GUBA-29556 format. One line per 10 residues: for each residue y, z, x of C-alpha. Coordinates in steps of 0.1 Angstrom, whole numbers, padded with zeros to 4 digits. Each point is the difference from the previous one (the first is absolute). Example, Ala and Ser with C-alpha at 12.3 -4.5 7.8 and 13.67 -1.06 7.14 Angstrom:
2
-0045 0078 0123; 0034 -0007 0014
// end
This chain:
403
-0001 0000 0000; 0037 -0005 0011; 0015 0032 -0008; 0037 0011 0002; 0006 0036 0009; 0029 0023 -0007; 0007 0035 0010; 0028 0023 0001; -0003 0010 0039; -0010 -0025 0024
-0041 0010 0007; 0002 -0001 0035; -0008 0018 0025; -0017 0023 -0027; 0012 0034 0010; 0015 0014 -0033; -0014 0009 -0036; 0018 -0035 -0014; -0013 -0022 0024; -0034 0009 0006
-0014 -0008 -0035; 0016 -0036 -0001; -0011 -0005 0036; -0037 0004 -0005; 0002 -0018 -0030; 0015 -0032 0019; -0024 0005 0024; -0030 -0002 -0021; 0014 -0026 -0018; 0003 -0023 0031
-0035 0012 0013; -0016 -0012 -0032; 0014 -0036 0007; 0032 -0002 -0025; 0033 -0009 0015; 0025 0026 -0004; 0038 -0002 0003; 0018 0032 -0001; 0037 0005 -0009; 0015 0036 0004
0033 0016 0014; 0010 0014 0033; 0027 0027 0004; 0008 -0004 0036; 0000 -0028 0027; -0026 0020 0018; -0025 0002 -0032; 0003 -0038 -0004; -0007 -0008 0035; -0030 0023 -0005
-0015 -0022 -0029; -0008 -0031 0019; -0030 0026 0007; -0016 -0012 -0032; -0005 -0034 0013; -0038 0002 0003; -0004 0018 -0030; 0014 -0032 -0028; 0010 -0032 0002; 0038 0004 -0003
0025 0026 -0005; 0036 0004 -0014; 0020 0026 0013; 0035 0010 -0014; 0025 0028 0020; 0018 0019 -0022; 0028 0021 0008; 0000 0040 -0009; 0036 0000 -0017; -0002 -0032 -0017
-0033 0010 -0020; 0017 0037 -0006; 0028 -0018 -0015; -0024 -0023 -0021; -0018 0032 -0011; 0032 0014 -0010; 0011 -0030 -0019; -0028 0006 -0024; 0008 0033 -0012; 0018 -0013 -0031
-0028 -0023 -0007; -0035 0003 -0018; -0013 -0017 0035; -0016 0029 0025; 0021 0006 0032; -0033 0000 0014; 0003 -0040 -0007; 0032 -0005 0017; -0012 0021 0033; -0028 -0027 0006
0015 -0033 -0012; 0014 -0022 0026; 0016 -0037 -0014; -0015 -0017 0033; -0038 0014 -0011; 0005 -0013 -0035; 0011 -0032 0015; -0029 -0004 0023; -0023 0010 -0026; 0016 -0023 -0023
-0004 -0029 0028; -0039 0013 0005; -0007 -0004 -0039; 0015 -0037 -0001; -0016 -0011 0030; -0036 0012 0001; -0028 0007 -0028; -0011 0034 -0001; -0031 0013 -0015; 0013 0036 -0001
0031 0020 0002; -0008 0032 0013; 0027 0026 -0003; -0003 0040 0016; 0029 0023 -0010; 0019 -0005 -0037; 0029 -0003 0018; -0006 -0035 0014; -0013 -0016 -0031; 0031 -0009 -0014
-0006 -0030 0028; -0026 -0016 -0020; 0005 0016 -0035; 0009 -0032 -0018; -0030 -0023 0016; -0024 -0006 -0030; -0020 -0030 0017; -0020 0021 0027; -0023 0031 -0004; 0021 0028 0011
-0013 0035 0009; 0020 0029 0004; -0009 0031 0020; 0024 0026 -0010; -0017 0026 0026; 0016 0033 -0013; 0023 -0002 -0035; 0030 0005 0017; 0018 0012 -0034; -0019 0032 0000
0010 0005 0037; 0037 0001 -0007; -0003 0021 -0031; -0021 0022 0024; 0032 0002 0023; 0025 0010 -0029; -0021 0036 0000; 0009 0002 0034; 0037 -0010 0003; 0032 0017 -0009
0027 -0016 -0029; 0007 -0025 0001; -0025 -0015 0022; -0028 0013 -0026; 0018 -0022 -0026; 0000 -0030 0022; -0036 0003 0010; -0009 0006 -0040; 0017 -0028 -0009; -0018 -0023 0030
-0032 0013 -0015; 0004 -0013 -0035; 0015 -0032 0010; -0028 -0003 0022; -0025 0008 -0024; 0014 -0027 -0026; 0000 -0029 0034; -0034 0011 0007; -0010 -0009 -0037; 0019 -0032 -0003
-0018 -0011 0034; -0035 0010 -0009; 0006 -0025 -0032; 0007 -0027 0025; -0028 0001 0023; -0036 -0009 -0010; -0016 0032 0015; 0017 0029 0015; -0013 0028 0023; 0002 0035 0019
-0011 0020 0028; -0016 0028 -0022; -0015 0010 -0027; 0027 0020 -0011; 0022 -0024 0005; -0021 -0025 -0019; 0001 0021 -0027; 0037 0005 -0002; -0002 -0044 -0002; -0026 0001 -0024
0022 0026 -0024; 0027 -0023 0002; -0021 -0027 -0027; 0017 -0030 0012; -0026 -0021 -0010; -0010 -0013 0038; -0031 0005 0017; 0002 0031 0026; -0022 0012 0026; 0004 0022 0029
-0014 -0005 0040; 0004 0030 0025; 0013 0004 0032; -0021 -0002 0029; 0003 0013 0037; -0011 -0020 0034; -0028 0031 0002; -0003 -0015 0036; 0031 0005 0014; 0002 0033 -0019
-0028 0015 0014; -0008 0037 0012; 0008 0005 0038; -0016 0011 0030; 0022 0031 0009; -0005 0034 -0019; 0027 0010 -0025; 0025 0027 0006; -0010 0028 -0024; 0039 0009 -0004
0016 -0033 -0005; 0006 -0014 -0037; 0017 -0031 -0007; 0019 -0023 -0028; 0002 -0038 0007; 0025 -0024 -0016; 0033 -0014 -0006; 0024 0024 0007; 0032 -0023 -0017; -0023 0000 -0030
0011 0025 -0024; -0035 0018 -0017; -0008 0004 0038; 0032 0017 0006; -0002 0020 -0034; -0031 0012 0010; 0002 0011 0036; 0031 0016 -0010; -0017 0019 -0025; -0029 0012 0022
0016 0008 0028; 0022 0025 -0019; -0027 0015 -0022; -0033 -0003 0012; 0005 -0005 0041; 0019 0037 0002; -0036 0014 -0017; -0023 -0019 0024; 0023 0009 0032; -0004 0038 -0012
-0040 -0005 0000; -0002 -0021 0032; 0028 0005 0021; -0011 -0027 0023; -0004 -0028 -0027; 0019 -0034 0011; 0010 -0024 -0030; 0010 -0037 0010; 0019 -0023 -0024; -0005 -0033 0012
0016 -0031 -0014; 0030 -0025 0006; 0033 0005 -0006; 0005 0037 -0011; 0031 0009 -0016; 0026 0027 0017; -0018 0025 -0027; -0029 -0011 0012; 0006 0008 0037; 0014 0032 -0008
-0036 0011 -0012; -0007 -0005 0039; 0019 0030 0011; -0024 0024 -0022; -0025 0019 0020; -0029 -0019 0007; 0015 -0033 -0014; 0000 -0033 0016; 0016 -0030 -0016; -0010 -0033 0021
0013 -0026 -0015; -0011 -0034 0005; -0033 -0001 0021; -0016 -0034 0012; -0038 0016 -0014; -0001 0028 -0028; -0037 0001 0013; 0001 0026 0026; 0023 0024 -0021; -0024 -0001 -0028
-0032 0002 0022; 0009 0032 0016; 0007 0013 -0032; -0022 0027 -0015; 0015 -0008 -0036; 0025 -0027 -0015; 0020 0014 -0026; 0014 -0023 -0027; 0019 0020 -0024; 0016 -0024 -0021
0016 0009 -0034; 0011 -0040 -0004; -0028 -0022 0006; -0007 -0031 -0014; -0030 -0023 0005; -0022 0003 0034; 0011 0022 0031; -0011 -0016 0026; 0006 0025 0022; -0028 0021 -0016
-0024 -0024 0003; 0007 -0009 0038; -0004 0039 0005; -0030 -0002 -0018; -0014 -0027 0019; 0006 0012 0032; -0022 0036 -0010; 0033 0019 -0006; -0002 0024 -0028; 0030 -0006 -0027
0015 0025 -0018; 0023 -0016 -0029; 0016 0005 -0033; -0021 -0009 -0032; 0026 -0028 -0011; -0006 -0018 0040; -0036 0004 -0005; 0000 -0020 -0034; 0008 -0030 0025; -0033 0005 0015
-0035 -0006 -0010; -0011 0034 0013; -0015 0034 -0015; 0021 0029 0005; -0018 0029 0017; -0029 -0032 0012; 0023 -0020 0023; 0034 0017 0000; 0013 0028 -0011; 0027 0004 -0031
0027 0027 0001; 0035 0000 -0020; 0018 0033 0006; 0011 0012 0033; -0023 0029 -0002; -0032 -0025 -0010; 0014 -0023 0029; 0002 0027 0023; -0035 0015 -0007; -0018 -0034 0002
0014 -0008 0035; -0007 0034 0011; -0036 0000 -0012; -0005 -0032 0022; 0014 0015 0029; -0022 0028 -0003; -0030 -0020 -0007; -0011 -0027 0026; -0032 -0004 -0022; 0019 -0010 -0032
0024 -0022 0018; -0030 -0019 0015; -0015 -0004 -0031; 0033 -0016 -0016; 0009 -0019 0032; -0038 -0018 -0005; 0003 -0001 -0037; 0036 -0016 0000; -0009 -0026 0023; -0035 -0010 -0019
0021 -0004 -0030; 0026 -0022 0016; -0030 -0022 0009; -0013 -0001 -0032; 0027 0000 -0024; 0033 -0013 0021; -0015 -0028 0021; 0026 -0031 0002; -0030 -0025 -0006; -0013 0017 -0032
0035 -0003 -0013; 0002 -0032 0007; -0032 -0011 -0016; 0015 0017 -0032; 0031 -0021 0004; -0018 -0030 0001; -0016 0007 -0036; 0034 0008 -0008; 0018 -0031 0010; -0030 -0021 -0019
0009 0020 -0031; 0037 -0009 0005; -0008 -0037 0000; -0020 0002 -0032; 0030 0021 -0016; 0019 -0031 0011; -0025 -0026 -0014; 0003 0020 -0032; 0039 -0001 -0003; -0001 -0036 0005
-0025 -0003 -0027; -0025 -0012 0023; -0036 0009 0009
// end
């Protein structure tokens, strides 16, 4: 097939959540013999230059570099409109022109869109089968943000969530099939009752890259991994350091916390002034930090879709203590493959229990990796995707009145 693939962040290098899922799809389509043309945005000259690295995995690509101030202005311009500001943030006139040119100049067998914010480029197309992978339902993320932000920002997030929900329903009706990342996100999509076929397929993890290390772990080290310019990560680490960390240090005075992730805000860097806490900023490879940890924590209060950090830690044989909402995006059982704890007291007790019990830590380390291998392998997920694509083609034929 000749596939036009659009995504909201250029999917190379696949070093963050918004890039990992589309990259693995593109690579799978290409290795399956399909001809894939990728269209996406870059937010800096460096990111645009890195985009060339995707060449071995696709037939062709288009990258439009955008300016952050201009994209923010496009967001603000949509505040009085019914269009979500998110659509403005991911809109680029040059990209729109290039996509239109591709649509006119070539014959396509499938248009695949990852993330609703870039569906705007092809929502008008009627003569090509179209599949929209929402990944996460962004409207619910904005609504959750409103619970943690002061007024008037909370009002803004509520408004964006409401507008995004309307847009998600409208876009779903304009595609032949829509997908999500987890069962929970798929259920939200199903509840929209748009009449469009829906399905889901999980994120995977590269279990050969994210594998256990040879060096022993440090019994008094725990870690958190994630981009530190991302609000859900910031919120959870601020709360953890204020409410849980003092309890842990009182019980184990030598305990260390590694907060590992790119672009920490000033508030996040200030957490590094707490006793035992290190804020690393960007690192070339997160694996050494995770592997030497006795426990990886992911106490997120705001979490949509799959938390790749949880899958990667489990794949490396490092036990995870996480919140119920974050665990909901992973196909694993609480107590069997990871530990779920929500309140500060529950989190502190769960972490201490693992630190004090090497046998329990070893059990979870083995069980967690086995679960990733059996339920979050990219090969299995992509096999599921192949069936979804076939179903999309069938739905398109139904819409066209053919068999």
